Steps between C-alpha positions, in 0.01 A plus 500: 500500500193642674411502869187334611249706704560267791866568492441880468262484794738302726790724427261812560387356840867437598606852405199653672577313818867600485419859450259505801788357722795685340467881468812534298381237255159668490667808354666310228185296431298821447719601207254580220752396237483153620226242494418150629447375142840627395640346827365166396656536149837581682459184699441285186789665326729432794389137516572465123835672536599281782405191301301334767144345484412508860560742795395505855249761631760691677715518182204636304403759773867602511486582130168686554645725760820555284283640227423795741883597565613764733626692203308556180648238249347460154438127426710385207198405289386864501823639361 
């Protein structure tokens, strides 16, 4: 499954805003090994894994921030 450009842009806007207001998150968000496109793929994979069709905005944004963890964790689809 592929993310729409509108979805990618919405996630990017959220993450940019979060990074502006949270210096610790900004450091994780600046990780060059991560990308918003891969973040969106992570979200889609998690939705599929959870077996749900619909999530709230807060649930989606929570997944987006979890893609940028405090510690460098390699997503399972990259192993």
